[in-house]
C-alpha positions as a Python dict, from the first residue, in 0.01 Angstrom:
ca = {
    (1, 'M'): (0, 0, 0),
    (2, 'K'): (-27, 371, -92),
    (3, 'N'): (352, 410, -85),
    (4, 'T'): (394, 107, -311),
    (5, 'V'): (145, 250, -562),
    (6, 'S'): (315, 592, -555),
    (7, 'R'): (658, 438, -617),
    (8, 'G'): (518, 241, -906),
    (9, 'I'): (367, 550, -1069),
    (10, 'L'): (693, 742, -1032),
    (11, 'F'): (886, 452, -1188),
    (12, 'Y'): (664, 457, -1499),
    (13, 'I'): (685, 835, -1524),
    (14, 'F'): (1066, 825, -1515),
    (15, 'L'): (1065, 538, -1764),
    (16, 'L'): (843, 741, -2000),
    (17, 'I'): (1072, 1039, -1972),
    (18, 'A'): (1376, 822, -2045),
    (19, 'V'): (1207, 675, -2353),
    (20, 'V'): (1111, 1022, -2482),
    (21, 'L'): (1464, 1153, -2431),
    (22, 'G'): (1607, 848, -2606),
    (23, 'V'): (1375, 897, -2902),
    (24, 'L'): (1469, 1267, -2922),
    (25, 'C'): (1839, 1178, -2916),
    (26, 'V'): (1792, 927, -3197),
    (27, 'L'): (1591, 1172, -3404),
    (28, 'G'): (1848, 1445, -3339),
    (29, 'A'): (2129, 1213, -3450),
    (30, 'I'): (1942, 1127, -3769),
    (31, 'L'): (1883, 1495, -3846),
    (32, 'I'): (2244, 1597, -3784),
    (33, 'F'): (2414, 1306, -3962),
    (34, 'S'): (2166, 1307, -4252),
    (35, 'P'): (2123, 1675, -4351),
    (36, 'G'): (1807, 1727, -4549),
    (37, 'T'): (1623, 1433, -4395),
    (38, 'E'): (1284, 1558, -4282),
    (39, 'I'): (1127, 1436, -3960),
    (40, 'F'): (794, 1576, -3846),
    (41, 'G'): (837, 1862, -4093),
    (42, 'I'): (1183, 1960, -3958),
    (43, 'S'): (1519, 1896, -4123),
    (44, 'Y'): (1880, 1974, -4036),
    (45, 'Y'): (2019, 2236, -4273),
    (46, 'I'): (2383, 2308, -4351),
    (47, 'N'): (2535, 2525, -4623),
    (48, 'T'): (2895, 2646, -4637),
    (49, 'S'): (2948, 2646, -5015),
    (50, 'A'): (3050, 2979, -5167),
    (51, 'Q'): (2871, 3091, -5484),
    (52, 'R'): (2962, 3355, -5741),
    (53, 'I'): (2712, 3599, -5890),
    (54, 'E'): (2856, 3640, -6238),
    (55, 'T'): (2557, 3751, -6446),
    (56, 'A'): (2259, 3983, -6422),
    (57, 'L'): (1920, 3959, -6589),
    (58, 'N'): (1864, 4254, -6824),
    (59, 'D'): (1542, 4420, -6940),
    (60, 'S'): (1511, 4174, -7229),
    (61, 'G'): (1528, 3872, -7000),
    (62, 'N'): (1881, 3779, -7104),
    (63, 'Q'): (2181, 3722, -6879),
    (64, 'Q'): (2469, 3967, -6907),
    (65, 'S'): (2816, 3939, -6758),
    (66, 'I'): (2849, 4169, -6457),
    (67, 'D'): (3221, 4218, -6518),
    (68, 'S'): (3165, 4317, -6881),
    (69, 'L'): (2900, 4570, -6774),
    (70, 'F'): (3156, 4735, -6545),
    (71, 'T'): (3434, 4714, -6803),
    (72, 'S'): (3219, 4888, -7065),
    (73, 'G'): (3114, 5159, -6816),
    (74, 'Q'): (2746, 5063, -6822),
    (75, 'I'): (2692, 5068, -6445),
    (76, 'D'): (2645, 5394, -6256),
    (77, 'T'): (2451, 5266, -5953),
    (78, 'I'): (2473, 4951, -5741),
    (79, 'N'): (2180, 4867, -5514),
    (80, 'I'): (2235, 4592, -5256),
    (81, 'T'): (1934, 4467, -5057),
    (82, 'T'): (1947, 4195, -4790),
    (83, 'N'): (1754, 4080, -4485),
    (84, 'Y'): (2032, 3994, -4237),
    (85, 'A'): (2342, 3929, -4447),
    (86, 'N'): (2683, 4090, -4397),
    (87, 'V'): (2794, 4309, -4688),
    (88, 'S'): (3158, 4385, -4765),
    (89, 'L'): (3322, 4606, -5030),
    (90, 'E'): (3679, 4512, -5115),
    (91, 'T'): (3941, 4635, -5361),
    (92, 'R'): (4200, 4444, -5563),
    (93, 'Q'): (4477, 4586, -5779),
    (94, 'D'): (4348, 4417, -6096),
    (95, 'G'): (4127, 4138, -6223),
    (96, 'A'): (3754, 4107, -6279),
    (97, 'V'): (3463, 4232, -6072),
    (98, 'Q'): (3352, 3951, -5842),
    (99, 'F'): (3034, 3924, -5636),
    (100, 'I'): (3058, 3624, -5401),
    (101, 'I'): (2804, 3479, -5154),
    (102, 'E'): (2977, 3303, -4863),
    (103, 'P'): (2725, 3122, -4639),
    (104, 'R'): (2794, 2976, -4296),
    (105, 'L'): (2450, 2838, -4222),
    (106, 'T'): (2362, 2548, -3991),
    (107, 'G'): (2041, 2481, -3799),
    (108, 'L'): (1696, 2329, -3802),
    (109, 'M'): (1452, 2433, -4070),
    (110, 'T'): (1082, 2367, -4118),
    (111, 'S'): (941, 2236, -4446),
    (112, 'E'): (781, 2577, -4512),
    (113, 'N'): (1128, 2737, -4514),
    (114, 'K'): (1324, 2452, -4664),
    (115, 'D'): (1482, 2656, -4940),
    (116, 'T'): (1838, 2779, -4903),
    (117, 'Y'): (1919, 3148, -4936),
    (118, 'T'): (1783, 3312, -5249),
    (119, 'Y'): (1924, 3592, -5458),
    (120, 'T'): (1843, 3790, -5769),
    (121, 'S'): (2067, 4003, -5989),
    (122, 'R'): (1913, 4248, -6232),
    (123, 'Y'): (2047, 4516, -6466),
    (124, 'T'): (1836, 4814, -6577),
    (125, 'A'): (1977, 4984, -6885),
    (126, 'S'): (1761, 5296, -6861),
    (127, 'D'): (1954, 5421, -6556),
    (128, 'N'): (2258, 5191, -6566),
    (129, 'T'): (2164, 5029, -6236),
    (130, 'L'): (2269, 4688, -6105),
    (131, 'T'): (2047, 4553, -5827),
    (132, 'V'): (2143, 4250, -5618),
    (133, 'S'): (1894, 4116, -5364),
    (134, 'L'): (1994, 3847, -5115),
    (135, 'N'): (1761, 3680, -4865),
    (136, 'A'): (1907, 3449, -4603),
    (137, 'P'): (1687, 3158, -4489),
    (138, 'N'): (1451, 3179, -4193),
    (139, 'M'): (1560, 2886, -3979),
    (140, 'F'): (1352, 2728, -3702),
    (141, 'L'): (1659, 2697, -3479),
    (142, 'A'): (1990, 2846, -3598),
    (143, 'F'): (2324, 2717, -3469),
    (144, 'N'): (2524, 2933, -3711),
    (145, 'N'): (2339, 3197, -3906),
    (146, 'N'): (2595, 3402, -4100),
    (147, 'I'): (2596, 3481, -4467),
    (148, 'D'): (2835, 3724, -4637),
    (149, 'L'): (2799, 3908, -4963),
    (150, 'V'): (3143, 4024, -5080),
    (151, 'L'): (3168, 4281, -5360),
    (152, 'S'): (3524, 4270, -5490),
    (153, 'F'): (3637, 4541, -5732),
    (154, 'P'): (3962, 4614, -5915),
    (155, 'E'): (4105, 4960, -5847),
    (156, 'D'): (3999, 5108, -6182),
    (157, 'V'): (3633, 5039, -6096),
    (158, 'T'): (3631, 5188, -5745),
    (159, 'N'): (3803, 5497, -5882),
    (160, 'T'): (3509, 5569, -6111),
    (161, 'N'): (3199, 5762, -6016),
    (162, 'L'): (2958, 5508, -5870),
    (163, 'D'): (2651, 5536, -5649),
    (164, 'I'): (2644, 5248, -5399),
    (165, 'N'): (2332, 5191, -5188),
    (166, 'I'): (2320, 4919, -4923),
    (167, 'T'): (1991, 4835, -4749),
    (168, 'T'): (1961, 4563, -4485),
    (169, 'E'): (1747, 4468, -4187),
    (170, 'S'): (2057, 4374, -3988),
    (171, 'G'): (2410, 4258, -4051),
    (172, 'D'): (2758, 4404, -4056),
    (173, 'I'): (2870, 4644, -4329),
    (174, 'T'): (3241, 4672, -4413),
    (175, 'I'): (3373, 4927, -4662),
    (176, 'G'): (3734, 4838, -4742),
    (177, 'H'): (3994, 4656, -4534),
    (178, 'H'): (4336, 4805, -4595),
    (179, 'E'): (4541, 5094, -4734),
    (180, 'L'): (4479, 4979, -5091),
    (181, 'D'): (4111, 5068, -5060),
    (182, 'V'): (4083, 5424, -5190),
    (183, 'Y'): (3738, 5495, -5329),
    (184, 'T'): (3619, 5773, -5556),
    (185, 'L'): (3241, 5753, -5544),
    (186, 'D'): (2951, 5984, -5618),
    (187, 'N'): (2730, 5864, -5333),
    (188, 'L'): (2747, 5595, -5066),
    (189, 'T'): (2431, 5517, -4868),
    (190, 'V'): (2380, 5258, -4593),
    (191, 'N'): (2028, 5200, -4454),
    (192, 'V'): (1984, 4957, -4164),
    (193, 'E'): (1646, 4874, -4013),
    (194, 'Y'): (1756, 4724, -3681),
    (195, 'S'): (2122, 4689, -3582),
    (196, 'S'): (2457, 4682, -3759),
    (197, 'N'): (2829, 4727, -3719),
    (198, 'V'): (2944, 4960, -3997),
    (199, 'T'): (3321, 4977, -4048),
    (200, 'F'): (3514, 5199, -4290),
    (201, 'G'): (3857, 5044, -4323),
    (202, 'I'): (3952, 5237, -4633),
    (203, 'H'): (4222, 5500, -4633),
    (204, 'T'): (3996, 5771, -4775),
    (205, 'V'): (3663, 5815, -4952),
    (206, 'I'): (3609, 6103, -5190),
    (207, 'S'): (3241, 6123, -5273),
    (208, 'D'): (2960, 6373, -5307),
    (209, 'N'): (2761, 6225, -5019),
    (210, 'I'): (2800, 5958, -4752),
    (211, 'T'): (2477, 5878, -4567),
    (212, 'L'): (2456, 5626, -4281),
    (213, 'N'): (2120, 5544, -4122),
    (214, 'V'): (2201, 5298, -3843),
    (215, 'P'): (1963, 5279, -3542),
    (216, 'S'): (2195, 5079, -3314),
    (217, 'G'): (2527, 4902, -3317),
    (218, 'N'): (2866, 5053, -3400),
    (219, 'I'): (2999, 5291, -3665),
    (220, 'R'): (3375, 5309, -3699),
    (221, 'F'): (3596, 5502, -3941),
    (222, 'R'): (3939, 5347, -3898),
    (223, 'R'): (4116, 5601, -4120),
    (224, 'A'): (4076, 5953, -4254),
    (225, 'I'): (3765, 6023, -4462),
    (226, 'T'): (3728, 6295, -4724),
    (227, 'T'): (3379, 6355, -4859),
    (228, 'G'): (3132, 6617, -4972),
    (229, 'N'): (2847, 6582, -4723),
    (230, 'L'): (2858, 6325, -4442),
    (231, 'T'): (2530, 6243, -4267),
    (232, 'I'): (2491, 5997, -3978),
    (233, 'N'): (2149, 5919, -3828),
    (234, 'S'): (2143, 5689, -3525),
    (235, 'E'): (1960, 5612, -3204),
    (236, 'S'): (2200, 5441, -2961),
    (237, 'T'): (2500, 5375, -3182),
    (238, 'K'): (2862, 5390, -3068),
    (239, 'I'): (3052, 5606, -3318),
    (240, 'E'): (3430, 5632, -3352),
    (241, 'T'): (3617, 5811, -3630),
    (242, 'G'): (3959, 5939, -3722),
    (243, 'N'): (3995, 6267, -3909),
    (244, 'I'): (3703, 6382, -4125),
    (245, 'N'): (3722, 6638, -4405),
    (246, 'A'): (3382, 6733, -4544),
    (247, 'N'): (3182, 7017, -4685),
    (248, 'E'): (2916, 6953, -4418),
    (249, 'F'): (2894, 6695, -4139),
    (250, 'T'): (2550, 6623, -3992),
    (251, 'L'): (2519, 6395, -3690),
    (252, 'F'): (2174, 6317, -3544),
    (253, 'T'): (2142, 6074, -3255),
    (254, 'Q'): (1924, 5985, -2958),
    (255, 'S'): (2171, 5853, -2700),
    (256, 'S'): (2496, 5762, -2872),
    (257, 'S'): (2851, 5758, -2740),
    (258, 'I'): (3063, 5945, -2997),
    (259, 'N'): (3440, 5987, -3019),
    (260, 'L'): (3571, 6183, -3318),
    (261, 'G'): (3915, 6290, -3439),
    (262, 'N'): (3985, 6621, -3612),
    (263, 'I'): (3676, 6750, -3794),
    (264, 'T'): (3729, 6994, -4081),
    (265, 'V'): (3419, 7134, -4252),
    (266, 'E'): (3373, 7402, -4516),
    (267, 'S'): (3017, 7469, -4399),
    (268, 'N'): (2899, 7332, -4063),
    (269, 'F'): (2931, 7044, -3821),
    (270, 'N'): (2566, 6996, -3721),
    (271, 'Y'): (2505, 6794, -3405),
    (272, 'R'): (2174, 6700, -3246),
    (273, 'A'): (2124, 6460, -2955),
    (274, 'R'): (1866, 6387, -2688),
    (275, 'R'): (2137, 6250, -2462),
    (276, 'G'): (2477, 6088, -2487),
    (277, 'V'): (2847, 6179, -2497),
    (278, 'L'): (3036, 6366, -2770),
    (279, 'V'): (3417, 6392, -2763),
    (280, 'V'): (3599, 6567, -3050),
    (281, 'D'): (3972, 6630, -3079),
    (282, 'N'): (3940, 6956, -3278),
    (283, 'I'): (3685, 7127, -3504),
    (284, 'N'): (3792, 7346, -3795),
    (285, 'G'): (3468, 7513, -3897),
    (286, 'D'): (3137, 7603, -3735),
    (287, 'F'): (2980, 7374, -3473),
    (288, 'N'): (2601, 7404, -3467),
    (289, 'C'): (2336, 7247, -3249),
    (290, 'D'): (2039, 7453, -3361),
    (291, 'E'): (1784, 7220, -3198),
    (292, 'D'): (1751, 7051, -2858),
    (293, 'V'): (2062, 6895, -2708),
    (294, 'V'): (1907, 6775, -2386),
    (295, 'I'): (2155, 6572, -2182),
    (296, 'A'): (2457, 6550, -2409),
    (297, 'N'): (2799, 6592, -2251),
    (298, 'I'): (3022, 6765, -2508),
    (299, 'T'): (3403, 6788, -2491),
    (300, 'V'): (3607, 6953, -2768),
    (301, 'G'): (3971, 7053, -2794),
    (302, 'T'): (4016, 7357, -3018),
    (303, 'I'): (3731, 7501, -3225),
    (304, 'N'): (3841, 7728, -3509),
    (305, 'G'): (3494, 7853, -3592),
    (306, 'D'): (3166, 7959, -3438),
    (307, 'V'): (2965, 7759, -3183),
    (308, 'L'): (2586, 7768, -3165),
    (309, 'L'): (2424, 7579, -2876),
    (310, 'P'): (2099, 7763, -2804),
    (311, 'Q'): (1911, 7483, -2620),
    (312, 'A'): (2164, 7266, -2443),
    (313, 'E'): (1945, 7221, -2133),
    (314, 'S'): (2134, 7001, -1881),
    (315, 'S'): (2440, 6941, -2096),
    (316, 'D'): (2796, 6973, -1967),
    (317, 'I'): (3007, 7152, -2229),
    (318, 'T'): (3387, 7175, -2220),
    (319, 'I'): (3591, 7356, -2487),
    (320, 'E'): (3965, 7393, -2452),
    (321, 'T'): (4007, 7685, -2696),
    (322, 'L'): (3734, 7870, -2885),
    (323, 'N'): (3865, 8081, -3175),
    (324, 'G'): (3528, 8202, -3294),
    (325, 'R'): (3195, 8330, -3175),
    (326, 'G'): (3021, 8135, -2901),
    (327, 'D'): (2647, 8133, -2829),
    (328, 'I'): (2560, 7877, -2560),
    (329, 'T'): (2246, 7843, -2347),
    (330, 'T'): (2192, 7571, -2084),
    (331, 'T'): (1955, 7514, -1793),
    (332, 'S'): (2150, 7313, -1535),
    (333, 'G'): (2457, 7212, -1733),
    (334, 'N'): (2810, 7339, -1676),
    (335, 'V'): (3000, 7537, -1940),
    (336, 'T'): (3380, 7543, -1936),
    (337, 'I'): (3588, 7734, -2193),
    (338, 'N'): (3954, 7746, -2102),
    (339, 'K'): (4033, 8010, -2364),
    (340, 'A'): (3785, 8229, -2553),
    (341, 'T'): (3929, 8471, -2808),
    (342, 'S'): (3619, 8619, -2973),
    (343, 'F'): (3256, 8713, -2902),
    (344, 'L'): (3113, 8492, -2628),
    (345, 'W'): (2758, 8475, -2495),
    (346, 'V'): (2682, 8209, -2234),
    (347, 'S'): (2359, 8181, -2039),
    (348, 'T'): (2263, 7922, -1778),
    (349, 'E'): (1981, 7882, -1530),
    (350, 'S'): (2161, 7702, -1248),
    (351, 'G'): (2478, 7559, -1401),
    (352, 'R'): (2835, 7674, -1357),
    (353, 'I'): (3028, 7888, -1604),
    (354, 'D'): (3408, 7871, -1605),
    (355, 'V'): (3566, 8093, -1869),
    (356, 'T'): (3901, 8253, -1944),
    (357, 'I'): (3859, 8556, -2171),
    (358, 'D'): (4157, 8625, -2395),
    (359, 'T'): (3998, 8835, -2669),
    (360, 'V'): (4231, 8897, -2963),
    (361, 'S'): (4317, 9264, -3011),
    (362, 'D'): (4242, 9261, -3386),
    (363, 'L'): (3890, 9119, -3344),
    (364, 'N'): (3656, 9257, -3610),
    (365, 'T'): (3390, 9446, -3416),
    (366, 'G'): (3194, 9561, -3721),
    (367, 'S'): (2889, 9361, -3605),
    (368, 'Y'): (2943, 9448, -3241),
    (369, 'A'): (2615, 9500, -3050),
    (370, 'E'): (2691, 9736, -2763),
    (371, 'D'): (2399, 9625, -2548),
    (372, 'Q'): (2511, 9263, -2575),
    (373, 'G'): (2882, 9318, -2546),
    (374, 'I'): (3189, 9131, -2659),
    (375, 'V'): (3142, 8896, -2363),
    (376, 'N'): (2806, 8834, -2200),
    (377, 'L'): (2779, 8577, -1921),
    (378, 'K'): (2446, 8523, -1742),
    (379, 'S'): (2332, 8292, -1464),
    (380, 'N'): (2020, 8292, -1252),
    (381, 'N'): (2150, 8111, -945),
    (382, 'G'): (2461, 7930, -1064),
    (383, 'T'): (2828, 8017, -1027),
    (384, 'I'): (3028, 8224, -1276),
    (385, 'N'): (3406, 8201, -1261),
    (386, 'V'): (3571, 8431, -1515),
    (387, 'N'): (3934, 8518, -1566),
    (388, 'F'): (4003, 8821, -1785),
    (389, 'A'): (4340, 8783, -1956),
    (390, 'N'): (4252, 9034, -2230),
    (391, 'L'): (3934, 9214, -2331),
    (392, 'L'): (3780, 9461, -2575),
    (393, 'L'): (3497, 9715, -2548),
    (394, 'K'): (3205, 9623, -2320),
    (395, 'N'): (3171, 9297, -2125),
    (396, 'Y'): (2869, 9198, -1915),
    (397, 'I'): (2851, 8950, -1625),
    (398, 'S'): (2517, 8919, -1451),
    (399, 'S'): (2344, 8699, -1195),
    (400, 'Q'): (2020, 8705, -1001),
    (401, 'S'): (2122, 8519, -688),
    (402, 'G'): (2429, 8315, -781),
    (403, 'T'): (2798, 8357, -718),
    (404, 'I'): (3031, 8562, -938),
    (405, 'N'): (3407, 8527, -905),
    (406, 'C'): (3619, 8755, -1124),
    (407, 'K'): (3994, 8761, -1168),
    (408, 'F'): (4188, 9015, -1374),
    (409, 'S'): (4531, 8944, -1520),
    (410, 'P'): (4806, 9207, -1492),
    (411, 'A'): (4860, 9485, -1748),
    (412, 'I'): (4508, 9515, -1885),
    (413, 'N'): (4332, 9852, -1869),
    (414, 'F'): (3957, 9869, -1808),
    (415, 'I'): (3677, 10032, -1617),
    (416, 'L'): (3498, 9808, -1368),
    (417, 'N'): (3134, 9896, -1301),
    (418, 'Y'): (2958, 9672, -1052),
    (419, 'T'): (2625, 9647, -875),
    (420, 'C'): (2589, 9388, -600),
    (421, 'P'): (2477, 9343, -237),
    (422, 'E'): (2647, 9564, 20),
    (423, 'N'): (2850, 9282, 175),
    (424, 'A'): (3020, 9218, -157),
    (425, 'P'): (3252, 9246, -335),
    (426, 'S'): (3566, 9139, -158),
    (427, 'L'): (3846, 9341, -322),
    (428, 'T'): (4214, 9260, -296),
    (429, 'D'): (4555, 9372, -417),
    (430, 'G'): (4536, 9742, -347),
    (431, 'I'): (4180, 9826, -446),
    (432, 'T'): (3999, 9979, -149),
    (433, 'T'): (3724, 10186, -306),
    (434, 'G'): (3387, 10021, -279),
    (435, 'E'): (3474, 9743, -38),
    (436, 'V'): (3143, 9782, 140),
    (437, 'A'): (2953, 9964, -131),
    (438, 'N'): (2697, 9795, -347),
    (439, 'E'): (2778, 10009, -651),
    (440, 'A'): (3109, 10139, -778),
    (441, 'S'): (3303, 10235, -1090),
    (442, 'I'): (3675, 10170, -1067),
    (443, 'A'): (3942, 10258, -1323),
    (444, 'I'): (4212, 9996, -1343),
    (445, 'G'): (4517, 10103, -1536),
    (446, 'N'): (4460, 10370, -1801),
    (447, 'S'): (4138, 10554, -1711),
    (448, 'S'): (4088, 10665, -2072),
    (449, 'T'): (4036, 10311, -2196),
    (450, 'D'): (3716, 10217, -2380),
    (451, 'K'): (3728, 9866, -2233),
    (452, 'A'): (3463, 9814, -1967),
    (453, 'I'): (3327, 9534, -1750),
    (454, 'F'): (2972, 9563, -1619),
    (455, 'L'): (2909, 9328, -1329),
    (456, 'E'): (2562, 9291, -1180),
    (457, 'N'): (2470, 9046, -904),
    (458, 'L'): (2141, 9136, -740),
    (459, 'E'): (2127, 8894, -447),
    (460, 'G'): (2427, 8662, -461),
    (461, 'R'): (2788, 8670, -353),
    (462, 'T'): (3049, 8852, -559),
    (463, 'S'): (3426, 8820, -538),
    (464, 'I'): (3664, 9041, -736),
    (465, 'E'): (4036, 8970, -739),
    (466, 'D'): (4269, 9220, -906),
    (467, 'T'): (4612, 9090, -992),
    (468, 'Y'): (4698, 9408, -1183),
    (469, 'A'): (4942, 9526, -917),
    (470, 'A'): (5116, 9189, -894),
}
């Protein structure tokens, strides 16, 4: 009897579930095939009809043609504000200015949010500013939730001095698509609250300032950019660029992956990161990280300028050629400079230093500090590998308890002064003096030279290889 009752209860439960599912299917079909029909306060919403923004409301409450405002030169600033719309700037050879809204919106919407997207367009004559605000709908359940705002300009408009400011919560930003897009702007600013993919497809931008505030997403410059000051603020954004020419380039990030082409700056390339990866083809100008760069791995080809990295902490730094002053301090990171031609000061707590010194003979030593030297490499308990291909004046290599390995190329004249434990150094290629001594001064080549290397290793292992006689 109990089994019969149980089977009966299960039958009615399954029957109830089947009825509920059938009702939901019917209601869903009604909603989908009858957009706008409201059931229990929910309706199916669909909008794919493009709309042009042709006029703007002026201070007097009258509508003015946007194209005529541009044609008469009455617009200096464009402000675009959205919640999650995609914004695109495009260029045409001729024609009128066109602002077009292109929605691709489908989903379920409650009666409280039944309105479609809304927009306003206002013109302020006092500062010649056009402001366009676009709000996409807040859907209960979105199946497709994309809305584009396309700003299409003829060439003669984008080659005037405009300030363009784009502010959005999220959505993709595209500045130009092809070689035709060459912009001459005063200022271009993009502010994103959450996430965005920002793409510069234009061939070049000549402007006073480009400022990008993008917390996460992607920033990509597909072609060369020329600007006054370029500033990028991000948190975990992936950044890729081609060549950049700027007065000053400032890049602040928390943990971004960054890959840059050739960077040319009149002033500085300022970089600050808590962590992340920075890869740069070449830098023409000064490279400064005057604040913490905690765990940022930095790789650069040639730097024709000075490098300032005073607080790199556990960063790994690799520079192919440094044609300028270098001032680098790390804790546990490794520093590799395959060719250093000027003043170089590197200090690390426990990291490794690999350097080839090839100081140019005409180096201006007017600001030379004798107690610091032309080259000054320090490590507490790390390893210093240094190859002297050429050198000037005084050079210092010191360690508390690490390992120092020195190699000297042929045909350079210098005085070697070293202090180290008695079981080091190990000297080769014809040098016998001081093999078991802990202090020695050895003249290599011309004894009258003013070029000197001071090597001090208090507790660690020291190896000196002389290839002079080779």
